[in-house]
N, C-alpha and C positions, 0 to 999 in steps of 0.2 A: 503493500500500500505506500502511496505516494505520501512523503511528510507535508504534514500542513502545520504553518506557523500559526501561533498562539494570536498573534493580531488577526490573521485572517478565521480564524474558530470565533474570536470576540465579534467580528463583524459578520459572518455568516450563520452563526449558530443561534437559534431563538434564544433568548434569555433565559426562559425556565431550565433547558437542558445544558445551557452552558455552565450554570450554577452547580447543579448537581456533579458534572463530570469535573469541572477546575476544581472543588472542592476537593473531592477523591483523590484527585492526581496530587494537589498540595499535600495532603496526608501521607500520600506512598511514599513522593520524592522526600519528603522532610525525613522518612525512616530509611532512605538508602545511602549505604556508604558509596564510596568512590567508585566509579565506572560497575556497580552490581546491576544485573540484569535480573528483572523478575519476571515469573510465569503468574498471570494473572487471569482469572476468569471472571467474565460479566454474564450474571445470572439474568437471563432476560433482555439480553443488551443485543435486540435485533438491530441489524444493520453495523454492529462491532465500534459505537461510535466513541468507546473508552481507548480503541486501537489511536485514535486522532491524539489525543491527549497523552499517551504512554507510548510514542512511536519506537522507541528502543528496547522496549519490551515484548517477551512473547503475550501477546493478548487473546484470550479465546473468548466466544460467548456459547453460552448453551440457551437453546429456546427449543420448543416443541413445535412451534408453526411454521418455521421457517426453512423455506426449500431451496437450496444454494449449493453451488459447487465450492464454495470458500474453505480453503482445508483449515481453517481456524473456527468453524462453525462444527458445535457438538449438539446433537439433535438428543434432547432429553428434557425430563421433566425437574424443575428445582426443587421440588418435594421429595425426590427419588433420582439422583444424579447417578448417572451410569459412569461414576469415576473411582478411583481409588482414594484412600484416607491419605490426607495430606498431600495430594497431586499437585498443588497449585501453592503459591506463595500467598497471594492475596484471593479473596472471592469476593465480590462486589455485586452490589445489584441496586441500580438508582431507581428502577420505574417498575417493580413489579410485586414487592411485598403486599401492598394495598390493593391488590388485584386477585390475590390467593384468597380460597373461600376461609373464613375465620378456624374451622375445625383442623385446616392442613397446614395452619402459621406456623405451627409449633415444631411440625417435620420439616417444613422450611427451615429454618433457625437450626435446628440438628443437622443438617446437611451441611448446611453453611459453614458449621464450626466443624465437622466433620472432614470435609475437603480443603479446608485452609490450613498452612503451615504458619504463617506468620501471625494476619488478621484481617477482619471481617469488616466491611465498611456496607452500611445498610442505610438506604436514603428513602424516606417514605413521608407522607402526610399521615399524621396520628391525629386520633379521635379527640376531640374537646369541642363544648357548645360556642365556642366561636368559631373554630373552623367550620363544624356542622352549620352554622349561620352565615358564613362567607360563602361555602360551597351552595347552598340554597340560592343565596339571592345571585349568584354568577351562574349559577344555573337558569335561574328566572330570566336572566338578562339573556340568556342566549335563544330561550323559547321566544322569545319578545320579537328578537333579530332573524330567527330560522321560520318564523310561520309556526310557532307550537312546538316545533320537536325539542327534545331533551338532547343536552350534551351527552354523547356517549359514555364518556368515562365520570364524569360527574355524576350520572345519574346511576352509575354503576356504584359508584362511592355511597350514595344516599341510601341506595336499595339493601346492599349488601353489609353497609357498615364499615368502618376505618377500624384500623389495629389499633390496640392501646400502647401506650408507653409502657404502663405496668408492667404488661405481659411479657414485652421484651426484656425490662431490666430486672424482673425478676428470673426470666431465663438465663441471662447473663451472670448474675449473682450466685444461681445455682450451681452454674459451671467454676465460678471460683475465677472468673476472668475481670480484668479492670476495664474501664471503658471510658470514652467520652461523648457528650452529646453537643452536635453542635444545631445550633438555630440558623434557619435558611429561610429565605423569603417572608418577611415582617408582614402579617396577616391584612392589615390595613391596606398596605401599598400592594399587596397580592392580588386583594379583592377589586382594587380599583383597575390593575393593569391587566387581569383577567377578563372585566367586563368588556376594556378597549380590545382584548384579543378575540373575545368573541364576535365583536363586530367586525374586525377584519377576516374572520374565518368566512364569515355570511357575505361580506361586501367587497372583497378585494378581485376586483376582476381588471383593474389597471394594472400598466407596468411600473410598479414604485419599489423596484428589488432594492434599488440605492437609498431610498429614504427607509426602509426596514431596516437594511444593513447599519444605514448610519446611527439608527436607534437602537438596535443590538450592541452598535460598538460602544455607544456611551453610557447605556445601563451596566453591560457585561466590565467596562474598565473603569467606569467612575462610581457605580452603586453597588455592584454584588459583591465587593470586597466590605461593604460595611451594612449590608442588607440581613441583619442579623439579631433584629429587635425582639423582643418578645411582646406578644405571642407570636408565634410564626405559624407558618401553613406548614412548612416542611422540617423535619430532623433528620440529622445523620449522625448514626449512631458509628462509632470507631471502637471496635471491639477488639482489645488486644490478647490474643491467644499466646503470641510471644512475649513473654514479660518484659525482654530487652527493648521493646516499640518505645518510641518517645512520644510524650504527649504534646498536643498540640497547643501554642499560645492563639487566645482568639484576640483578633483586631479589638482595641479598646476605644476606639471611634466607631459610634452608629451612625444612623442617616440622621441628619437634622432636618428642621422644618424647611430652609432652603432648598436643600438637593431634593426632599419630598416635591416640593411644589415644581420645580425644575423637571422633574422627572415626569409628571404628570402632564406638565405644560409640554412637552416634546412629545409624548405620546398622546396627546388632542390635536396638536400640529399634523400630525402624523393620520388620526381619524380625518382631518380636516382636508387632508391633501386626498385620500382614498376616495371621500365623498365628491372632490371636486372631480377625479378623474373618473368615478360611477358616472355622474353626471354627463360628462362630455359621451360616454360612451351609449348612456341611455337615449340623448339628443339625436345619436348619429342612427341608432335604432328605431327613434321616431321619424326620422327623415324617409328612413327605408320603409317605416309602414304606410307612411302618406305617399310615397308613390306606389306602394300596392294599392290603395285605398283608392288612387286616382286612374291606376288603369282599372279597377272593378268597377268604378264610378265610369269610365268610359265604355266598357263593354256592356253595362247595364242600358246606358244612354243610345246604343247604337241599335240600327234597324236589327242587324241580326240577333240581337237578342230581343227586342220588343216585337217585332211581329210572331214568331214562333211561340212568344210567351202568351201574346194576344189571343189567339187561335186557340191555345191550350187550354185558357181558363175560360173562352167559348164551350170548348170540348167537355170540359171536366164539369161544370155548373150549369150549363142548359141542354143540351142535344147529344149527350153521351148515348142515350140508348138508340138514338135516331139516325146519328151521324154516317153518311156512307161512306163506304170504302174509299171512293175517288178522294174523300177530304184528306187523307193522309198523302195523298199524291199532291193536292194543292199546298198542304204543309211543307213538303220536301222542297216543292218549287220555291215556295217564298224563303225557306232557310237557305236554299241555293243563290237566290235574287238579292237579300239581305247580307249573305257572305260575298259575293262579287260588289254590293255596294258599298261595304265596310272596306273592303280590300281598296277599291279606287281613291275612298276619301282618304286613306293613309298614304296613298301614293302620290296624292297631289301634290302634298308638300314635298317632297323629295324630287318630282317632276320638275317644278317651279324652280327650285334650290337649285339642281344641277343646271337647268336653262338658264339661269342668272350667272352660274360661274363659269360657264363657256363662253360670255362674253368677251369681246377683245376690246383693248383701250383705244386701238383705231378706228375701230367700227361706232364708236359712240358719238352721238350728235352734241354738239355744246350748249351750255343752259346759261343764260343771262336772267339773275334777277334783279327786279325792281329795286332802286335805290330810293327809301323813305329819308329825310334828314331829321325826322323825330319818330323814329318806327315804336310801336306800343308795345309791341312782341319781340324778345331778342330768342331765336331758335338758336339753342347750344346742341349741337352733335360731335359726338366723338367717333373717331374711324379708328381702328386697327385691321389692317390685311382686309381681304375680301372688297376691293374696292368697287366691284360691281354692285354690290348692296347699299355702299353708299350712293352710289350712282343713282339706282333707283330711288332712293330714299329722296333725294335732292329733286330728281326729277317729277316724283309725284307731288312735294310740296311747292314746287313752280305751278304745277298743272292745277292744283285742286285747293288752294289757299287764295280765297277770294274775301274781299270785305273787312280784311285786317289790313293795318299796315305792319311790316314786321321785317327783321334782318336777319339774316344767317351767319352764324359762328361755327368753324369747324375748327376742333382740334384734334389732330394728328397724333398719335399716339406711339409714333416712332415705327411707321409701317416698314415693311419690308419688300412690299410688292408693287402696284402702280399706281398707288392712293396718291403720290406724291403728282404723278404725272397727271391724274386726271385733273387736276386744279387749274391746270393749263387750259382746261375746257370748259372749266365754271367761272363764270364772269360776276362781279359784285359779291363776294361772300369773302368775310373775314376768315381767312384760313392761316393757323398756324401750326408749325410741325415741333413737334418737341423731339429733343435729342434720345430719349429713353422713354418708356413706356411708363407713365405715372398712376395709370392704374385709373378706375373711375372717378372716384370721391375727388381725387386732385385735380383731375382735367377736367371735370365738371365746376370745380370750384374755380379755376384759370379761365374758365369758359365765361364761367358768371360775371368775373370782374371784368371782362372786356363789353358786358351787356350795356345798352342804350336804354332799350324800354324799361317800363314800368313793371310789365311782366317779363319771367323767363320761362322759355320752354323747353324743357329737356326731352330730347328725342333720340333714340336709338338709332343706329344706321341701318340697322335690319327691319326698319318700318316702309309701310308703303300707305301714305294718306289717300284717305279716301273724300271726295268733294264735300266741302262744307265742314271739314274737320274740327277747324279753330274756331269758329264763331261761337259755338255755343260754349266752349271755354272761357274765352274772354267775356262772355255776356254773363256766364257765372260770377266770374270776379266785380265784375261792372257793377252788379245788381244786388249783390250780398257782401256787404261788408266784411261780413264775420268768415264768409269764406277764404280760404289763403290758398290752397293748392287743390287743382282737379285733375282726376283721372279718366281718360277714355276709355269706352269697350274696345278690347283688341280682340282680332279673331285670326286664327290660322289660315291658310292658303283656303283649304277645305271648307270653311264656313264656319269651324266648331269656335268655341271660345276659349281663350286666352287667358284674357284678363276681364274681368268684371268686377272688379272691388278685391280687398286683402282682408281676411280674417285671421283669427289667432286659436289654433288647436288648444285642447285643454294643457298640452304639456306646454303651451306658450310660444310654438312655434307656427310663423306666420305661412299661409297658405293662399292660393288663388280660388276664390269662390266660383262655382258653376264651372270648374275647370272643364274643358273638351264638352261642353254641353250645348245645346242649340241655343243661338241668339236671339230666336224668337220666344224664348222663355220670358213670361211676363215679369219676374223678378230680375231680369238682367236689360228691364226695359224701362226703369224706372230712375230718375234722380235719387240716389239716398248718398248718406253721411255715413263713412266708414272711418275706420282708425287708421286704414294707409293705402295706399293705392301703388302701383308700379310707375317707378321714373323712367320704364321705357318710351312713355309719354305722359309728361304731368306740366302742366302750368303752375306756376307759384308767384305770388307776390315777391317783386325783389326786395323791398325792404323787410318782409319776413323772413326771406330767406336768409339775409345777412345778420338778421336779429338774432337768429337760434345759431349762428355761427358755420351755414351751408352745409356740406354733406362732412360728415365725420371721417378723416383722412387714415383713420384707424383701421377701417375695413379695407377690405381688398377684392373689390369686384363681386361683392355680393352682400346685403342688407340694408346699403346706405341709404335705399329710399326709404325702407320702412321706419330705419332708424329718424330719417329726416320728418317723415310724418307724424311718429311720435313726439319728437320735438315741437312742432307745430303746434300738436295737441295741447303741450305742457304749457302755452302761452295763450291757451285759451280760443284758438282758432278751431275752424272747420276742414275736415279734408273732404272731398265732395268727388262722387262718380256721375258723370253725365254720359248716359246712354246713346246720346245723337250725336257724341262725337267718336267715329268709328275709323279705325285704320287696321291693316293687317300687319302682323307681325311673325316674324319666323324665328324668334325666341332663340337667345343664348348662341349664335352664330359665333361671339368671338371667342377668339382662341384662348386657351387657361381659364375660363371664366368661373370653373368650379374647385380651381387648385386650392384654394385658401378656405373653402365651406367650412372646415371644423372650427379653425381660428375666428373665423366670422361670427358662428354660432356663440362660441365661448365666449367672444366681447358683447354680441347683443344681449344674452342671458344676464352677463354681471350687468350692465346698464338698465333693464329692462322687464327682466323676470318677475319681479315682484308690483311692477306698475300696471302689467296687462292684464287683462281675462282674458277667456275665449269666450267668442261672439261668433263663432262658426255655425252652431246648432241654431242660433237666433237666425241667422240670414240663409240659412240652407233648407229650414223644414218646410 
């Protein structure tokens, strides 16, 4: 077995295990003559941990339940060992005596004495009213955290009873041996740390190995040597079969209040980190669940689902007895038709996208925007590669924006394609090319600073505007002083809904309402106030935008818009959905759109988790 340094053991071994084995090692080493090598038997020492602490000695372990090819393993029962008398210098047991039935404990003690030549070391929790109460409390804490399950070995202790110190000491006295009793793990600290340990057993799903090892090292280095206060959870008996064995001096110092509090604080810091890590994982799972729910909603909203389901209900409820056989042929045709219809709808997005991406810069026509000295609206568009979408967006804005004086500001986030060349064909646009990709928030804030209009319109470059899209948005802010930000109805090319408002799940994750539903759904055809709308197309008062600090630049390409909406709500202003402003959206065409999703969620939850409530059910019902 490869040697493991004590520093490594302190770091990697749980505090309860390290304390037992280190105490036994210290007693054995204190009785070692120069270069003396011992034969040591660890009874019930599954895994041969004692060997890690005594690497120079011949350490064997005896256990009835281990199936191993380890040459140091001895199969056997500690109450009837298959070994010769005094065949080992030391016989130790760190985690077995309390698990032996009461009627067999004396047999176990006799066997330890018979096989040992020099000394016996026995560590175990022993019965007392204080220990029983502490174990009950620890088990109850575990049950709360595990959904009602008992802790396996605490339950065993409670049901079978712990061994008594009197039994052990009377047995040793009858044999005429001297002994020392050491206190290990002060009971009050043990109970507190055991509760935390129970929490970790039930909640440790994240990768916090370093943090746990850091705590192990702190306790095993700074606390363990002095964790000898009474009453203690565990006692270690040092039985001197050989009268020449030395007595061990116990450290005079014990844990003071400051060290106790520091230990609890470090343990609670670990619990906090575990809780944070678990929340991250739960949030990721929630996102996955939301995606599955959206897929299910899409299926149930499709003709492929609705038509067969409609006929089946008729068949089941009304005409089951009289329905002719040819109905099943009609039903199969309906299924086939709806299936093909669904497939065509799904293909339409891809078909359009492929068509757009096959455009060549040499084939596109020039676009020239009108110049207004005092534009009411400043349209800010970010561009990052896929110049074809930027071109189609600009063309649709030029062709379908009437009745509002506006300017166009384009921020190019260091595109590597023909985006720069495109703007030689687009006239009267404020075009700024960045030397690096600054991300959504920074680039939007950059564009907003150049805005002349009283309103700023943030528009994704993968949007295609429909006729009359901007007038309802401006009308909303003109007529309603408390309206601060306006969102549009956004459709996929196949006509299903991409955005008709944003709500929050019970886990506080924002979701698109009525996602991939029909735009004719009456619930998506009414002006509504929401907590948030998407900034893929959103009009906001410039004054309010800068009052709340614009987009939070700590986000990276995700949740900046929802965060902005909540900041607007915080100053008492309204977020409005206008269904009469309609555009097409190809959604998330930017490269690296979801690279920082996990960090964005963490930041969002830190800022808003306790300030938002789930409203999805209210809107969807």
